[in-house]
N, C-alpha and C positions, 0 to 999 in steps of 0.2 A: 867728749861727745860731739864737739863742734870743730870743724876744720876752719883754718884761717882762710882769708881771702874775702873778696867783696862779692856782693850779690850781683849776679848777671843783670845787666840793664834791660829795660823794656824796649829797647830800640835806640836808634840814634837820638841823642839829646835827652835820654832818660837819666834820672839821677843814679849815680853809682858811687858807692863808698870805696875808700881805699883800704888796703890791708891794715890791720891793727890788732892789738891784743885781744879784743873782744869781737872779732869779725864773725859774722854769722853767714850762713849760706841759704839761698833760696833755690828751690828746685822748680824747674819748668817755668821761667818767666815767659809770659805769653807774647806771641807775635800775632799780628792780624793781617796776614797776606790775603789778597783777594784772588780767588781762583774758581775754576769750574767744579760742578759736581761730577759724579761718576760719568765717564763716557759710556753711552749706551752700547751694549754688546750686540743687541739686535732689537728690532722693533717690538717683538713679542715679549721680551724679557726686560725691557728697559724699566728701571726703577724710577719713580718720580723724584725729581730733585727738590720738591717743595716740602718734603717731609711727610707727605700724606700716607706713607706706607706704614704708619703706626707710631710715629714719633709724637710725643706730647707737643702741644701747640707752643708752649713756652720755649721749646728747644729749637724751634725753626726760626730762621732769620725773618724779621718783619719786613725788611727792605732789601731789595736787590738792585743790581745795576741794570742798565738798559739791556745787557746781554743775558739777563736772568741769572747772574752769578751772585753767590752770597757775599754780602758786604763784609762779613766777618765770620770766619769758620767757627769761632767760639760761640757766636750767637746762633749759629746753625746747629749747635749741639754736638760738635765734633768730640767724640770721646777722647781721641788722642789729639787734643788741641795742639796745632803745630806751634809749640812754644818751647821746644827743648833743643832746637838745632841752631837757629840763626843767632840767638843771643846767649850762648852757653859760655862764652869766654869771660873769665873774671878780670877785674881791673877796670879800665876805662870803658866808656860806653861802647857797646859792640855794634857792628853793622850787619846788614843782611848777608854780606859776602862771607862772614865768618861761618856760615852754615857748612861750607865745604872745607873749612880750615882744619887740617888734621891735627893741629897742635892741641885741640880740645881733648884728645884722647891719648896724648903722648906721655911718656915717662922718660926720665933722664937716660941718655944714651951712654953706653959703656965705651969710653974712649974719648980723650979730649979732641982728637983730630976731627971727629965727625959729630961733635956735640951740637953744633948749631943746626946741622941738617937733621940729625936724629931727633931733635926736640919736637920736630913737626911730624914724627912718624906715628900714625894712629894705631899701628899694630903693636906698639910697645906697652899699651895699657895692660896692667897686670890683671889677669882674670883667672878664676878657678880652673885648674886643669889637673886631671888625674891620670897622667901617663902621656906618652908621646902621641901627637896628632899626625895622622897620615895626611899627606898632601900630594897634589899632582906636581909633576916636574915642571919647573919654570923654563920656558923656551928661551932661546938666546935672544932673538930680535923679532920674532914673528908675532903679529897681533892675534888676539883670540879670534877663532873662526871655526865653523863646523869642520870636522875631520873630512879630508878628501876621500872619496871612494865609498863613503857610507851613505845609506839611503836617507831620504828626508826625514825630518822629525815625525815619528808616528803619532797619529792623533786618535788611534782607537782606544787607548787607555783613558784619555780625557773625554772620550765620547760617552763614558758612563755617567758623566755629569752633563745635564742638558746644556749648560752654558760653557762647558769646557772647550769645545772646538771653536766657538765664537771668540773666546778669550785668546786662544792661540792665534787666531786670525788677526785680532786687534793688535797683538804684540808684533806680528810680522809686518803689519802696515804702519807701525809706529804710533798708534793711537794711545793716549794716556789713560788706559783702562785701569780702574781701581777695583780690586776684588777681595773678598773674604772667602777663603776656601776651606770647607770641612772635608777632610779626607775620609774615605771609607775605611772600615776596619780591615786590617791585613793589607792595606794599600802600600805599594812600594813608592812611598812619597819622595825619596831621593831621586828616583827615576823621573817622576812627574816634574819635579823642580828642574832637573837637567833638561827635560824636553822644552820647558818654558824658556830656560836660559838659551838653549840652542836656537830657538825661534828668533830671539832678539839678536844673538851674536851673528846670525846669518845676515842681518841688515847692517852690520858694522858698528852697532851701538854697544854700550857697556852694560854690565850686569853686576849687581851687588846682592849676595845671598848671605844672610846672617842666621846662624843656628845657635842653640844654647851652649853646647859643650863640644869637646874634642871628638867624642864618639860620633855625634851627628855630623861633624865636620868631615871626618874620614869617609862616611857613607856618601855624603853629597859630592865630595871631591872625586870619589871613585866613579859615581854615576855620570858626573859631568865630563870626566876624562874620556869616557867612551864615546861622547858625541861632539866634544869641543876641544880644539887645540888652544893652548895658551891659558890654561886655568891656573890661577894663583890662589894659594891659601894663606891666610894670616891668622896667627894665634899666638898666645902669650908664651907657649912652651918652646917656640922656635928661638934659637940664639939671636942675640942682637945683630950680628952680622947678616944672618940669613933674613931676618925680618926687614932690615934696612934694604937689602938687595931687592926683595920682593916689593917693598913699598915703592922703591924707585921705579920698578917696572910698571907699576900702576900709575905713578905720578907722570911718567913720560909717555903714557899711552901705549906701551909695548904690550901690556896685558890688559884686557878689557873685561874679563870675567873674574870676579874676586869673591871668594868664599871664606868666611871666618866667623869668629865669635864677636861679642858685642862691639868692640872697638872698630870692627870692619864697617859699621854703619857710617863712619866718617871717611872711608877710603875715597881718595880723590879720583874716582873713575871718570874718564873723559866721555862726555856725551852719554850719560846714563839713560838706558832705555827701559830697564826693569829693576825694581828694588823689591827684595823678598825678605820676609822675616817668618821663620818657622816657629810655631809654638810661642806666640807672643805673651802668653800668660806665665811663662817660666820666669822665676825671679832672677835667673842668671842674666836676663836681658836688661836688668836695671843696674847701673853703675853705683856701687856703694859709696863712692866718694864724690865730693862736690865737683860739678853741679848736679849730680845724680840724674844724668840723661837716661831716658827709656828708649830702647831701640825702636820700638813701634812708633813712638812719637817723632823721633829723629827722621825715620824713613818717610813718615807721612809728610813732614815738612819738606824734605828733599824732593819728594814726588811732586808736591805742589809748586815748588820753586823752579824745578828743572823741566817739568812736563813729562816726567818719566811715568811708566806704568808701575803699579804697586800691587803686590800679592801678599796677603796675610793668611798664612796657612796653619793648620793644626787639626788634631782630632777633635778637640773641644773648642769652644768659642768664649772669649771674654766679653764682659759687659761693654768695654770700650769698643771692641770690634762690632758688637751688635749695634751700638749707637751710630757708628759709621754707616752701617747698612740702613738703619731706620731713617736717617736723615737724608738718604739718597746720595751720599758722597761716595759710597762704594756699593758694588753689586755683590750678591752672594753666589757662590758656586757650590752647590750641594747636589747630591744624587737623589734620584726619585726614591720613594718609599719601596717601590717594587724591586728596584736594584738592590737597595739596602737589605731587604728581607731575604734576598737570595744568597747573600754572602755574610751577613752579620752572625756573630756567634750567639749561642743561646746563653742568656744571662739569667742567673738564679740568685735571689736574695733571701734573707732570713724572713720567714713568715709570709711568703707570697702565696701559699696555699695551705689548706687545713691538713692535708696529708703529711706535710712536713712535721707538724707538731704531734700527730698521731704516731708517726714512726720514730721521732726523736723528741720527747717532751722537753729536753734540755737544750733544744736548738737555739733558743733566744739568749741563753746565758753561756753556752759553751763557746770557747774561743775557736774551736775547729769542729763544727757540727758535722753530723753524718753526711749532709749533702756535699760538704767539701771533701770528706774522705772518699765518698763514692766517685766524685768527679776526678780526683787525683788517681785513684786506683784504676779507673777505666782508661784514662789518658796514658798512664805509665806502661800500658801494654806495648806501645810503639812510638811514643814521643815524650819529650821532656815536659815538665810541669813548672810553671812560674808561680812563686808565692811572694806577694808583695807585703812587706812589713813596714809600718810607719817609721820605726826607729832601728838603728843598728845596736850592736852590743848584746848584753845579757838581759838584766832586769834594771832599767834606769831608775825606777822609783817603786816604793813599796806602799802597801795599804794594809789595813787590818783585815785579816782573813774572814772575819765574821760580819762586821758592820760596814766594811769597805771604806772607812774613814782614812785619810792620809796618815801614814806612820811618821811620827815626829820624834826628834831627839829630845830627851829629858833635860838636856843641859841648855840648848839654845833654840829649841823648837824648829830646827832645820829638818828638811826631808831626809828620810832614811833610804839607803840603796844597798844593793848587794854588789860586792866587788867582783864576784866570780872566782872560780878556782878553789883549791883546797889547801889546807895547812895540816900536815901530818895525817893526811887521809880524811880530814874532817872539813866540810865546807866552811869557808870563811864567814864570820858573822856579819850582820848588817853594820853599816857605818853611817855617820852623818855627813852629808854632802857639803855642809857649811863649816863645821868645826873638826871634822874627820875623826871624831870620837867613836869607838866601837860600841855597839848596842847589842850585847849578847843575850840580855834578859828583857826583851821588849814586852810591855804590857799596855794594851790600849786604854787610854784614860776614859774613853766613852763607854765601852762595854766590858772591859776587863779581859778580853781575849788575848792570848799570847801568840796566836797564829798570824803569819804574814803572807801576803800574796803580792804578785807583781801587778802594778797598775797597767803598764804596757810592757809586754814581753819583747825583747830585742831580737834582732835577726839571728844572732848566734844561738840563743836559747831555742828559738823556733827551729833552727836547723837540727839541733840535738833531738828535739821532740819528734820531728818528722823522720829523722834517721831511725829512731826506735819504732815508729809507727809503720815505716815501709822498709824493712830490712832487705838488704840485697840491692838497693838502688843507691847510686852515689848522690851525695848532697853537696852542692856548691853554693857559696855565698858571694854576693856582689854588693859592695858598698864602701864608702869612705876611701881608704887607700888601696883597696883591692877590688877595683871596678872591672868587671868583665865586659868585653866588647861583643864577643860572639860565643855561643856554645853549640856543640854538635847536636844534630837532631836525634840523638839516641835517648832512651828512657833515663831520666835523671830528675832530681829535685833541685830547683834553682831558687834560692832565697835571696831576695834583693830588696833594698830600700828604694823609695820613690826617686826616680831619676837615674838609677843605676841598673835598670833592667837590661840585660844583654839580649841581643837578637839571636834567635834560634834558627838553625837551618830548617827550612820548611815550616816554621812556626811552632808555637807551643800547642800541645793538645788540650791543656786547661790552664787557666789563670785563676789563682785564689787571692782575693783581696781581703786581708785580715785587718782586724782592729779598726773597722770603719768609724766607730765612735770617736777614736782618737783624732782623726782628721776633721770630722764634722763638729766636734766639741770644742775646737780652739776658739778663743776669744779674739776673733779676727773678722773684719768686714768681708774678706774674700774666702772665708773658710769653706763655704759650700762650693764656690767656683773652683777653688784650688783642689778640693777633694775629687770633684768630677774630672778635672783635668788630669790628675795623677791616675785615676782609675782608667780613664779612656786611653791614656798613653800606654798603660800596661795591657789593657784588653786589646789594643790594636796590634799586639804581637802574636795573637793566636792564629792558628792556621785557618784559612778560609773554608767555609762550608760546615764542618762538623766540630769546630772548637767550642769549648765551654768556658764560661766565666762565672765564678761564684763570689759574691760580695757579702761580707759578714757585716750587714747593717740592716736596719729596719726597712722593710720594703715600702713603707708609707712615706718616706722622706723624699723630697723633691729631687735631689741629686741622684738618689738610687733609682727613682722612676725614669729619670733622664738616661741613666746608664742602661736600664733594662730595655727601654725603647730605642736606645741609641739615637737620642734626639738632643744634641747639644744646643741646637738653635732655639728650641722651646725653653730650655733651661736659661740660656743667656737672655732671652726676652723677659722671662719671669724675674730674673735677677735684676735686670735693668729697671723694670717697672717697680720693683720693691725699693730700689735705691732712689728712684725718682720720687716716690711717695715719702720716703724718710729724709730726703735731702742729703744724699751722700754721692760722692763721685761715682761715675762720670756725669751724673745729672747736674751737678753743681761744681764750682771750683772751690776747693778746700785747701787750707794751709794748716800745718801743724807748727806749733811754737813750743819747743822744749827747752827747759832750763830750770834754774833755781826758782822758788816761789817769788822772791822779790824781783828777780830779773824779768820773769814772765809778766808779772803784774805791771811792772813799770813800762814794758814795751806795749802791752795792751792799752794802757792809759793814753799812750801817744798816738795810737792808730786813728786815722781819720777815714773810716770805712765808707765804702759806697752805700747808696740808699738801701740795698738789699743785704748789707753786711750783718752778720750775726756771730757772736762769740759763744762757744760752748766750753764750759769749764772755767778755769783749769782744774784738773784732777791729778792726784799723785800717780806716778808711773813706777815707783818702787816702794818696797816695804817701809823703809825708813823716812819716806816722804821728803827726801832732800831734792827730788826732781819732780817737776810737774809738767803737764802738757795741756795746752789749750788748742781748740779747733776754731778756725776762722773760716766761714763759708760765705760765698756770694753767688749770685746767679751766673751762669756761664757767660752771659753777655757782658758782665762786669769783671771778667777775669783779668783783663789788662789793668784795670784800675786797682784791683787788689794787689797785683804784683808791684805796681808803682808805689802803693802805700807801704808795702813791706820793704821795698828797696829804700824808701825815704827813712823809715824807722831804723833800718840797719845803718844807714849813713850817719844818722844822728848819734847812735850808740858808738859807732867807730870814731866819730869826731870827739866824743867825750872820753874816749879811751876807757870804756867800761871794762872792768875786770871779770865780771860774771858772764860766762858764756851762754849764749842762746843759739839754738839751731832752728832754722826756719826752712820748711819744705813746702812746696806747692804741689798738690795732688800726689802725695807720696804713695808708695805701694802699701805701706802699713799705716792705716789711719787710727785704728784702735789699739 
């Protein structure tokens, strides 16, 4: 559970442990660079830099420099505290110059001759990729520039956002404008990013665009290739030789526009003028290995250190991005409600009117109520229909068909599941996912029923059911190893898991979001935020104007209301306010300490916490109680002190050569 290596230091001179058998890792050791709030885009829309736009008082810096700059972005309430970039390197104390060191994201190069140079290649970091990534051709020796003979970057599409044209103007004039952009539904967001990149490339400065996966990479590269020459893409599925060739082009300043997945955040672009991250809430933006950098936080730090502009875009908005807006560090770029109402799809949820229950009394309990069937049937007349299912496969887990209690194995109490398929023409019986024993004669210990039902129906089972419900229409699935990039605009049913939704030519006629309770019911701090993000990403693929979205979830829930009104800003503000009240990130700095009970308790006893420090737990994290987790939280203004304390505790454990491993993360993606 723990990787070896030392805790990244808190800056030059901070304590840092050496590698050892019990080395732990700390995520996001904080930095406290001093820098300006968001550059005003215009006088009428300039956000206050003192946090008066709605940020809690304790999140705003109490003292500023003579120029009105926050003395410490962490005390100003930066959700993405610039702490993941400059001190990410393990080993000896890091310096601020390491922020642009590509070795932080490197992996061993293939071939002894180039091993020394390839070790510093940021594009070699292994990342999830499901298929080849399309990329723009690498030019021989020409720097990135707008294509000759093409008209200037169009601003009419950005004009749908009141601050859009002003933001492009700020990019062309080289101002360090920071913005959080909420894209309209059905927006051609790759084209908008390409237009922003072309505005900066025309001035001779560099651009870094980071997207979650290879499908988004291909779309953005294609859009940028139409406006800019010299676009380079970096992704893990390129061969070592090609990755190294492209990285050298970036390193030497031959290519100034770089597009890629999360390791691209460290690309050594010369004189960066714009840093972009699309869909910052996607977990693919978080490196699963030490030191666990988050792309959003790395780019925030790079923008602060280099004076580059920053754009955080997406259909939804995270609480961290909302905090950047509320503290005045970034402006928001959103469309007016009048523009939104003209193009937003009609979103229907379960129980949003009384006529639903009159027409379909089982609407609240059915997996596919009549409103979903009606929307799919209407759309299939001339366009494809997208069905989003939270899980792939057939039936991952089973429950009692009568009392809905979890179906357990009689031998080890493990969860039962269906393997799928048949044996001699008979469906295979349920089996235990722990001991693999078959359970052909299940009997519920609570109610005595012998019936079983699926807790969550997988994508394949859903495809079978829809194929029977809509005969004559092809059914395609997208997920795991069979991810589709595009589908034709002909009538068809497309069943996809979250993140694997293909783009349809002309857009989908309807989008059905099934099993909403499975996303909202997860024991996760970000369950509501993640559910809305996945829903809006899928709903953003509908055709503009007359598309329909049906979400199978209670209409009274906050994320459902945000989807119905297409108001991610309201949801992010609500989520941030709730976390502030409860004392969870990003309102505070929080660290998780995982390990055996003895190791966790020993480390906690040695911590010398800041005045606002508080320890929650520890609590067991697995059924056999061999692992525990403790939460340590402090005020944002004391984030640096917390990181120093954790680094000191790790150094002590390393010096003692403790054998029990402990993993420490600062502001991790999963807190609970």
